[in-house]
N, C-alpha and C positions, 0 to 999 in steps of 0.2 A: 721288134719287140712288141706286143700287143699292148693295148689299152685297155689298161688295168678299169677306171671307172666306164668305160662303153662295155666291157664286161657284164658288173656289177648292175649295170641297168638302174632300176629304181627301189634296190634290197639295199636295207639298212645295217642288217644284222648279218654276220658271220657267223656260223658257231667253229668255234677250236676242237677240233675232237681227236682225241689220244688213242687209236685203237687199238688195243691187245691181242684182240682175238677177231684175223679178219675176216670170220664167219658172221663175223657181227658188222660187218661193213654194209649186206643191203639193205637188212631190215631196219638197219639205223639212219641212212640215209632215204630210205621210201620213207619214214615216219617225219624227217626234216622236209622233206619236199610237201608232204600230206600238209604238213602245219604253215606254208608258206615261206621256207626257210632254205633255196636251191643253193644256194650260193655254200658250200663247204670245203674245209681246210682242214685236210688230213696230216698232224704232224708227223714231221721223220724223226717221231723218239719211239718209236717201236719196230721189231723187226718185221711185225705186218704190214708197215703203213706204204709199202711201194702196193704189195699186193690187195691192200683194202681201196684202196684210189683204184685201180684195171679193175676191181668187180664193180667200184661204183657207175665208174666211165663209161663200164659196158652194159649195163642192166639196168640202171634204174634213171629211166627216165626224166627228162626236167632239169635234173641234178647238174649242179657246173663245181667239179670238184678239181681243188687244186691241193699244193705240197706246203705244209708250212714247215717252218724251224727247220728254212733249209740253211746249213753252215757254212756248208762246203759248194764249190760250183761245180762237181760231178752228182751231185742232189738234182740240179736241173734237167741233167738227162736222165735221170732215175726218175723225175716226176713225169717227161714229155711220155718215156717209154711205156711207163702205167699209163694213159691218156690224161692226162690233166691238163687243165688250162692255165692255171696260176701259179704264183709260188711268191710264196709270205717269207722273209725271214726274219728272225728277234732282230739282227744288228744288220750294218752293213759293211761290207770291204770292198778296197780296190776289186778284187779277184770275183767276185759276188756281182759287181756290178760291170763288168769284163762279161761274163759267163752267158749274164742275163741279155747285151747287146747282141750272140749267136743263138740265143734261144725264142722257142716260141711262144713262151710263155709270156704273158703278163704276170709282170713283176712289179710287189709292196715289197719295197728295202722300207726298212726302219731307220726312224732318226727319234732324237729326244731335243738336241742343243740347237742353237740356230749356229751354230758352224756349222753339224752333221746337213740340218735341214737344206742348208745355202748350197753346199754343195754335192746334194743329191737334186736339186733344183738347178742347177748349172750342168749337171748329166740329164737333164732332161725330163725330170720323178717330181709332177705337180701334184700326186697323190702320195704319201708316204702313211710307213703304219707310226703308230706314235707308243712306245714302248721296252719300259714297262711304265704304262700311262700312273697311276697309281704313283708309284715311287720315283716319276717325274714331276710333282704338282698336281695331277691330274688335272680337273678341269683349270685352276689356276693355272699352271703353264702353258695348256692349248691357246688362253684364252691372251697370256701374254707371246706369246708368237705369231697371235694373230693381226699385231698391228705393223710392228716391223717387216713381217712377211707376208703380203694377202694373198699370194698367188700360189701357197701349197696348200691342200687340202687332205687330214689325217683320217685317218681310221684306228685311233685310242683301243691296246687292248691290254688287258693287264692288271685285275683288280677291281673289271667291270662286272654288274650283275642288272638283276631285271628292276633293283632301287634307284639304282644314279646310270642305267644307260640312258634314258630318255636326257637328265640334266646336259650327258656327254653330246648328246646328237642335236641339242638346242644349240651349242659350239659353234659360231660363225663358219670356225675352219676344219669342221668336222663332217665329213661325208659319207660314215659309214661305222658302227664299231663292233668291236668282235671277243667273244668269250665262250667259254665251256659251259653256260650254266641254261643253255637251251636245253643241252644234253648231255647232263653229267655224269661222271663215271659211275658213280653207283647204280644208276640208271640203266647204263650199259650194260654195266655184271647181269643183273637183273633181269635185263631184253624185258626193260618195259615200255614196249613204245609206244603204245596208246598216251603213257603220262608222257614221253619225249613229247611225239605227238603236241599232247596240249600246252606243255612250257613252249612248241615253236609258235604256235599261234599266237600267244600271250607274247612275246618277243617282236613277231612280225609287225604287231599292231603300233607297236612303239613310231 
């Protein structure tokens, strides 16, 4: 089990990408890397996800690509085979935690309740995903967890955009944020790589 925080380094924003056409993977990743957002989460929501991860891993220097929305243990293997360096799940099950132990991927499990957070902390995860953030109190919810569970840091996703990401990053228990706003689907479909690069630069300055 690799260290997710060490892999992230100083990066504070993770673009969450749903790639429908694998042919978009390389130019999309290149635009985001040029925009100083090198950590890329490609979600397993489309049939093209595994191939998109492979293309980015093999062809985009500087990109740190991972598999997102991992619902089943087998997706760790799918992501690893494609060259991913990390995995992110929308929720956490005992089976996912066990699979992560045998995986080379850095794993960011998700939690929102105190019980879920503490269970993952006991399993060795001091860095966790807070999802869906807006639906579970957003900044208020994160601040409520900071006092009683000070040893856990979060990457909130779900309901974040350029207008509120800085406020989330200001929370003492937030180490990064994630979302689709640096590379919205409409711009990907339009192959508007220059516009995506510009959005990435703005996001990376947070």
